[in-house]
LOTI-130921 format. One record per residue: x, y, z of N, C-alpha, C in turn. Coordinates in steps of 0.05 Angstrom, whole numbers, padded with zeros to 5 digits, always signed. Layout:
# LOTI-130921
XYZXYZXYZ ...
This chain:
# LOTI-130921
+01422+01578+02565+01415+01604+02553+01432+01609+02529 +01421+01619+02509+01435+01626+02484+01447+01654+02488 +01473+01655+02483+01486+01681+02487+01481+01699+02463 +01487+01724+02467+01483+01744+02446+01501+01739+02422 +01526+01730+02427+01544+01724+02405+01534+01701+02387 +01522+01681+02401+01511+01659+02386+01487+01667+02369 +01470+01685+02380+01448+01696+02365+01458+01711+02340 +01480+01726+02344+01490+01742+02321+01501+01723+02300 +01516+01702+02308+01527+01683+02288+01504+01669+02274 +01483+01661+02289+01460+01648+02276+01446+01666+02256 +01444+01691+02263+01431+01710+02245+01448+01714+02220 +01475+01716+02224+01492+01719+02200+01491+01695+02182 +01490+01671+02195+01489+01646+02180+01463+01645+02164 +01440+01652+02177+01415+01651+02163+01414+01672+02140 +01426+01695+02145+01426+01716+02124+01442+01707+02100 +01466+01697+02105+01483+01687+02083+01470+01665+02068 +01457+01646+02083+01444+01624+02070+01421+01633+02052 +01405+01651+02063+01382+01661+02047+01393+01676+02022 +01415+01691+02026+01426+01706+02003+01436+01687+01981 +01449+01665+01990+01459+01646+01971+01436+01632+01956 +01415+01626+01971+01391+01613+01958+01379+01632+01938 +01377+01658+01945+01365+01677+01926+01382+01680+01901 +01409+01681+01905+01427+01683+01881+01423+01658+01863 +01422+01635+01876+01419+01610+01860+01392+01610+01844 +01370+01618+01858+01345+01619+01845+01345+01639+01822 +01357+01662+01827+01358+01683+01806+01375+01674+01782 +01397+01659+01788+01413+01650+01766+01399+01629+01749 +01385+01611+01763+01371+01589+01748+01347+01599+01733 +01334+01620+01743+01309+01630+01731+01313+01656+01717 +01339+01663+01711+01344+01689+01698+01330+01691+01671 +01332+01670+01655+01320+01671+01629+01290+01675+01630 +01277+01662+01651+01248+01666+01653+01241+01693+01665 +01257+01703+01684+01250+01728+01696+01258+01752+01679 +01281+01750+01666+01290+01771+01649+01296+01759+01621 +01275+01752+01607+01277+01737+01582+01288+01756+01561 +01313+01750+01551+01325+01765+01530+01328+01748+01504 +01315+01725+01504+01316+01707+01481+01292+01712+01463 +01296+01704+01437+01274+01703+01418+01262+01675+01418 +01236+01674+01418+01223+01648+01419+01214+01641+01391 +01220+01615+01383+01210+01604+01358+01199+01576+01363 +01183+01567+01344+01170+01541+01347+01178+01524+01323 +01180+01498+01328+01185+01478+01307+01165+01455+01310 +01151+01449+01288+01132+01427+01289+01143+01403+01274 +01150+01382+01288+01160+01357+01276+01137+01337+01274 +01132+01328+01249+01111+01309+01244+01122+01282+01237 +01113+01261+01250+01121+01233+01245+01151+01230+01247 +01164+01244+01266+01192+01242+01271+01197+01236+01300 +01216+01218+01306+01222+01212+01333+01240+01234+01345 +01232+01245+01368+01248+01265+01381+01263+01253+01405 +01268+01227+01404+01283+01214+01425+01311+01226+01427 +01319+01235+01450+01344+01249+01453+01342+01279+01456 +01319+01290+01449+01314+01319+01452+01299+01323+01479 +01310+01340+01496+01297+01345+01522+01297+01375+01526 +01283+01384+01546+01283+01412+01554+01312+01419+01563 +01323+01439+01552+01350+01447+01557+01370+01437+01536 +01361+01421+01518+01379+01412+01496+01389+01436+01480 +01413+01434+01471+01426+01457+01457+01413+01461+01429 +01413+01486+01422+01405+01494+01394+01429+01509+01383 +01438+01500+01359+01462+01511+01346+01454+01523+01319 +01470+01543+01311+01467+01555+01285+01494+01552+01270 +01494+01534+01251+01519+01527+01236+01541+01519+01255 +01533+01503+01276+01553+01493+01295+01559+01510+01319 +01547+01534+01320+01552+01553+01342+01528+01553+01360 +01532+01548+01387+01510+01549+01405+01496+01576+01406 +01470+01577+01402+01455+01602+01402+01431+01601+01421 +01425+01578+01433+01402+01577+01450+01397+01549+01460 +01373+01544+01469+01366+01518+01480+01336+01512+01475 +01328+01487+01481+01300+01479+01479+01286+01488+01504 +01264+01503+01501+01249+01513+01523+01226+01495+01531 +01213+01482+01511+01189+01466+01518+01185+01445+01496 +01172+01423+01503+01163+01402+01485+01135+01394+01492 +01117+01393+01472+01090+01383+01478+01078+01373+01452 +01058+01355+01455+01044+01343+01433+01022+01363+01423 +01021+01366+01397+01001+01383+01385+00973+01371+01390 +00955+01385+01405+00929+01373+01411+00911+01370+01386 +00918+01384+01365+00902+01381+01340+00914+01360+01321 +00938+01350+01327+00950+01329+01310+00969+01313+01328 +00960+01289+01336+00975+01273+01355+01001+01262+01343 +01005+01264+01317+01030+01255+01304+01050+01278+01302 +01044+01300+01315+01062+01324+01312+01071+01333+01340 +01097+01339+01342+01108+01349+01367+01117+01378+01362 +01108+01395+01380+01116+01424+01379+01139+01428+01398 +01161+01438+01386+01185+01444+01402+01188+01474+01404 +01191+01484+01428+01195+01513+01433+01225+01517+01438 +01237+01535+01423+01266+01541+01427+01269+01571+01433 +01289+01576+01449+01296+01604+01456+01325+01609+01447 +01329+01628+01429+01355+01633+01417+01362+01662+01419 +01388+01668+01415+01397+01696+01417+01384+01713+01396 +01377+01738+01403+01364+01756+01384+01381+01762+01359 +01408+01759+01362+01425+01766+01339+01426+01743+01319 +01414+01721+01325+01415+01698+01306+01399+01705+01281 +01411+01703+01257+01397+01710+01232+01378+01688+01223 +01355+01688+01234+01335+01667+01227+01319+01678+01203 +01322+01665+01180+01307+01673+01156+01285+01653+01151 +01268+01660+01132+01244+01644+01127+01250+01616+01116 +01273+01613+01103+01279+01586+01092+01299+01571+01109 +01303+01579+01134+01320+01564+01153+01306+01539+01161 +01321+01517+01163+01309+01491+01172+01323+01482+01198 +01308+01467+01214+01318+01457+01240+01322+01427+01238 +01347+01418+01236+01353+01390+01233+01360+01378+01261 +01354+01353+01264+01360+01338+01289+01387+01325+01285 +01406+01332+01302+01433+01321+01300+01440+01304+01324 +01454+01282+01319+01463+01264+01340+01488+01276+01353 +01490+01274+01380+01513+01283+01394+01528+01259+01405 +01550+01252+01391+01565+01228+01400+01550+01203+01396 +01555+01183+01414+01542+01157+01413+01524+01153+01437 +01518+01174+01452+01502+01172+01476+01472+01172+01470 +01464+01179+01446+01436+01181+01439+01424+01208+01443 +01440+01227+01455+01430+01254+01459+01431+01269+01432 +01410+01285+01428+01408+01300+01403+01407+01330+01409 +01412+01345+01388+01410+01374+01390+01398+01384+01363 +01389+01409+01364+01377+01421+01340+01397+01438+01326 +01401+01434+01301+01420+01449+01284+01404+01466+01264 +01407+01492+01266+01394+01510+01248+01412+01515+01224 +01402+01509+01200+01418+01514+01176+01414+01542+01166 +01435+01553+01154+01433+01580+01144+01415+01582+01120 +01398+01602+01120+01380+01606+01097+01394+01623+01075 +01380+01627+01054+01391+01643+01032+01391+01673+01040 +01410+01688+01029+01413+01716+01036+01390+01733+01024 +01375+01722+01005+01353+01737+00993+01327+01734+01008 +01326+01714+01026+01301+01709+01041+01297+01730+01063 +01272+01735+01070+01266+01755+01091+01271+01742+01118 +01275+01759+01139+01279+01749+01166+01252+01740+01177 +01254+01719+01194+01230+01708+01206+01226+01721+01233 +01202+01730+01237+01195+01744+01262+01194+01724+01286 +01202+01733+01310+01199+01715+01334+01170+01706+01337 +01166+01685+01352+01141+01672+01356+01130+01659+01331 +01148+01655+01310+01139+01642+01285+01149+01613+01285 +01140+01598+01266+01148+01570+01263+01171+01568+01243 +01192+01554+01252+01215+01548+01234+01209+01521+01220 +01217+01519+01195+01213+01495+01180+01228+01471+01192 +01215+01449+01197+01230+01425+01207+01248+01413+01186 +01271+01404+01194+01290+01391+01176+01288+01361+01179 +01310+01349+01171+01311+01319+01173+01327+01311+01197 +01325+01286+01203+01340+01274+01224+01361+01255+01213 +01386+01258+01221+01407+01240+01211+01400+01211+01218 +01389+01206+01241+01381+01179+01249+01360+01168+01230 +01340+01185+01224+01319+01176+01206+01331+01170+01178 +01350+01187+01169+01362+01181+01143+01377+01154+01143 +01391+01148+01165+01405+01123+01167+01384+01100+01167 +01362+01104+01181+01342+01083+01182+01330+01079+01155 +01325+01100+01140+01314+01097+01113+01334+01083+01095 +01360+01090+01097+01380+01077+01081+01382+01047+01088 +01380+01041+01114+01381+01014+01123+01357+00998+01112 +01334+01011+01111+01310+00998+01100+01314+00993+01070 +01325+01012+01056+01329+01008+01028+01349+00985+01023 +01370+00985+01039+01390+00963+01035+01377+00936+01041 +01361+00935+01063+01348+00910+01069+01329+00901+01047 +01315+00921+01035+01298+00914+01012+01313+00903+00989 +01336+00915+00983+01353+00905+00961+01363+00877+00967 +01371+00873+00992+01381+00846+01000+01359+00825+00996 +01334+00833+01003+01311+00815+00999+01308+00808+00970 +01310+00829+00952+01308+00824+00924+01329+00805+00914 +01354+00809+00923+01376+00791+00915+01371+00762+00924 +01362+00759+00949+01356+00732+00959+01333+00720+00943 +01313+00736+00936+01291+00725+00919+01301+00715+00892 +01319+00732+00880+01330+00724+00854+01347+00698+00857 +01362+00696+00879+01378+00672+00883+01360+00648+00887 +01338+00652+00901+01319+00629+00904+01307+00621+00877 +01301+00641+00860+01291+00634+00833+01311+00618+00817 +01338+00626+00820+01358+00611+00805+01361+00583+00815 +01356+00579+00840+01359+00552+00851+01336+00533+00846 +01314+00544+00834+01292+00527+00827+01299+00509+00804 +01285+00486+00802+01292+00465+00782+01290+00476+00753 +01268+00490+00747+01264+00500+00720+01285+00520+00712 +01290+00539+00730+01311+00560+00724+01338+00547+00721 +01344+00528+00739+01371+00515+00738+01374+00500+00712 +01352+00487+00702+01354+00472+00677+01358+00492+00653 +01344+00514+00654+01348+00534+00632+01376+00545+00633 +01387+00550+00657+01414+00561+00659+01434+00541+00648 +01431+00516+00655+01450+00496+00646+01448+00493+00615 +01423+00494+00605+01420+00493+00575+01434+00516+00562 +01431+00540+00573+01444+00563+00562+01474+00560+00562 +01485+00549+00584+01514+00545+00586+01523+00525+00565 +01508+00503+00561+01515+00484+00540+01515+00496+00512 +01495+00513+00506+01494+00526+00480+01518+00545+00477 +01525+00559+00498+01548+00577+00496+01573+00562+00491 +01577+00539+00504+01601+00523+00500+01601+00512+00471 +01578+00503+00461+01577+00494+00433+01584+00516+00413 +01575+00540+00419+01581+00563+00401+01611+00568+00401 +01623+00567+00425+01652+00572+00427+01668+00551+00411 +01659+00526+00413+01672+00504+00398+01670+00509+00368 +01646+00517+00358+01643+00522+00329+01660+00546+00320 +01662+00566+00336+01679+00589+00329+01708+00581+00327 +01717+00565+00346+01745+00556+00346+01751+00539+00321 +01731+00521+00314+01735+00505+00290+01736+00522+00264 +01719+00542+00263+01719+00560+00240+01745+00574+00237 +01756+00583+00260+01782+00596+00259+01804+00577+00250 +01804+00553+00260+01824+00533+00252+01822+00527+00222 +01797+00524+00212+01794+00517+00183+01803+00539+00165 +01801+00563+00173+01807+00586+00156+01833+00600+00163 +01849+00587+00180+01873+00600+00189+01893+00603+00166 +01895+00582+00148+01913+00584+00125+01905+00607+00106 +01879+00609+00101+01870+00631+00084+01876+00658+00096 +01871+00660+00122+01876+00685+00135+01906+00692+00134 +01923+00672+00137+01952+00678+00135+01960+00687+00107 +01948+00674+00086+01954+00683+00059+01944+00711+00054 +01920+00717+00064+01910+00744+00061+01928+00765+00074 +01938+00759+00098+01956+00777+00111+01982+00780+00095 +01992+00757+00083+02016+00758+00067+02012+00776+00042 +01989+00773+00029+01983+00789+00005+01981+00819+00013 +01970+00825+00036+01968+00852+00044+01996+00864+00049 +02014+00848+00061+02042+00857+00065+02055+00862+00038 +02051+00844+00018+02064+00848-00008+02053+00873-00022 +02027+00877-00021+02015+00901-00033+02026+00926-00020 +02029+00925+00007+02040+00949+00021+02068+00955+00011 +02084+00933+00007+02112+00937-00002+02112+00950-00029 +02095+00940-00048+02094+00951-00075+02086+00980-00075 +02066+00986-00058+02057+01014-00057+02079+01032-00046 +02094+01022-00027+02117+01038-00017+02137+01044-00039 +02142+01023-00057+02161+01027-00079+02151+01048-00098 +02124+01046-00105+02113+01066-00124+02115+01094-00112 +02109+01097-00087+02111+01123-00074+02139+01134-00075 +02159+01115-00071+02187+01124-00072+02194+01133-00100 +02184+01119-00121+02190+01127-00149+02178+01154-00155 +02153+01158-00146+02140+01184-00151+02155+01207-00137 +02165+01202-00113+02181+01222-00100+02206+01229-00115 +02219+01207-00126+02244+01212-00142+02238+01229-00167 +02215+01222-00181+02208+01238-00205+02202+01267-00197 +02188+01271-00176+02182+01299-00168+02208+01314-00161 +02226+01301-00147+02251+01314-00141+02267+01321-00166 +02268+01302-00186+02282+01308-00211+02269+01331-00226 +02242+01331-00226+02228+01353-00240+02234+01380-00226 +02235+01380-00200+02241+01405-00186+02270+01414-00192 +02289+01395-00194+02317+01402-00201+02318+01414-00228 +02304+01402-00248+02304+01413-00276+02293+01441-00277 +02271+01446-00262+02259+01472-00262+02278+01493-00250 +02291+01485-00229+02310+01503-00216+02333+01510-00234 +02345+01489-00247+02368+01494-00264+02361+01510-00289 +02337+01507-00301+02330+01520-00326+02311+01544-00322 +02311+01554-00298+02293+01577-00292+02299+01600-00311 +02326+01607-00315+02333+01629-00332+02324+01625-00361 +02329+01601-00372+02320+01595-00399+02290+01597-00402 +02276+01587-00383+02247+01588-00384+02237+01617-00383 +02250+01633-00367+02242+01661-00365+02246+01676-00392 +02270+01670-00404+02276+01683-00430+02256+01674-00452 +02250+01648-00451+02231+01637-00471+02203+01650-00468 +02195+01654-00443+02169+01667-00438+02170+01696-00448 +02192+01709-00443+02194+01737-00452+02194+01739-00482 +02208+01721-00496+02207+01721-00526+02179+01715-00536 +02165+01697-00523+02137+01692-00532+02120+01717-00528 +02124+01732-00507+02109+01757-00503+02114+01777-00526 +02140+01779-00534+02147+01798-00556+02135+01789-00582 +02136+01762-00587+02124+01751-00611+02094+01757-00612 +02081+01753-00590+02052+01759-00588+02047+01788-00594 +02064+01806-00584+02060+01835-00589+02063+01841-00619 +02083+01828-00631+02087+01832-00660+02063+01822-00676 +02053+01799-00669+02030+01788-00684+02005+01806-00680 +02002+01817-00656+01980+01835-00651+01982+01860-00668 +02007+01871-00670+02012+01895-00686+02006+01889-00716 +02014+01865-00726+02009+01858-00754+01979+01855-00759 +01965+01843-00740+01936+01840-00744+01922+01867-00745 +01931+01886-00728+01918+01912-00728+01924+01927-00755 +01949+01923-00765+01956+01936-00791+01939+01925-00814 +01936+01899-00815+01920+01886-00837+01891+01895-00834 +01882+01897-00810+01854+01905-00806+01849+01933-00815 +01868+01951-00811+01865+01979-00819+01870+01983-00850 +01887+01966-00862+01893+01969-00891+01896+01941-00903 +01875+01927-00910+01877+01900-00920+01893+01898-00946 +01895+01921-00961+01910+01920-00987+01939+01915-00984 +01948+01917-00959+01977+01912-00954+01984+01883-00960 +01964+01865-00959+01970+01837-00966+01978+01834-00995 +01968+01854-01013+01974+01852-01042+01999+01867-01049 +02003+01891-01038+02026+01907-01046+02049+01906-01026 +02043+01895-01002+02065+01892-00982+02071+01918-00968 +02085+01917-00946+02092+01940-00930+02117+01933-00915 +02134+01953-00913+02159+01949-00897+02152+01955-00868 +02155+01935-00852+02150+01938-00823+02175+01949-00809 +02171+01968-00793+02193+01980-00778+02195+01967-00751 +02220+01967-00741+02225+01958-00714+02216+01930-00710 +02222+01913-00730+02216+01884-00726+02238+01872-00709 +02230+01859-00687+02250+01848-00668+02262+01822-00678 +02276+01825-00703+02288+01801-00714+02311+01791-00697 +02326+01810-00686+02348+01801-00669+02339+01785-00645 +02315+01793-00635+02305+01778-00612+02294+01751-00620 +02282+01750-00644+02271+01725-00654+02293+01705-00661 +02316+01716-00671+02338+01697-00678+02348+01683-00654 +02347+01697-00631+02356+01684-00607+02339+01660-00599 
């Protein structure tokens, strides 16, 4: 027989177990039951979404803001995958925001990185499509393809050089270049003496020019000394010439007013004879 105490313990155990199960279910389905996230969609065309799963993180400039809610193939375009993300309502999603696929470590897991849009763009309403960005892996693959293409071109060029016709032309070009170098060296050797004489003549001409310049400097210095020493005499001579010019002007005006003075003469007053004698 089951005692009353055992029945009570069994009931408590069942009650606690059911309560724990309900708490777990509520915690796991909180977002679905009490959805406080904004829903957006991203349509990736001809891009591999390997590494993106339901629950993968969504970041905005490196900050976690949500997760991937759903993945499905677009029934109207089999080359397109529609990704549903749920992010915090405070996330500033603008019309020019892009969703890039980023690699997480070396495990192959990816996450979605939302880039910041411009401050002038309008905010994007929930339930709208965010512009798809690029995948770092795809960029590496494209770069690897370009490098491989360039390597193929280099190998093709090397194969062309190794062909008989190309090798013959290359050897002929090398022989012509060597012959040209020999002719240039011979020309230099034949004209070396002339070149040396030309350089010697240039040196001599430079020396003579330096001497002439030195003589001109000496003449200029002597002229400057003479001007400095005779400045007073030159000033007096200029002043006497000014007085003489004034006297001649006065005489010309007198003759012009009375030409008969040339016949009968006139005594000029205030003639600066004392100044002229000096």
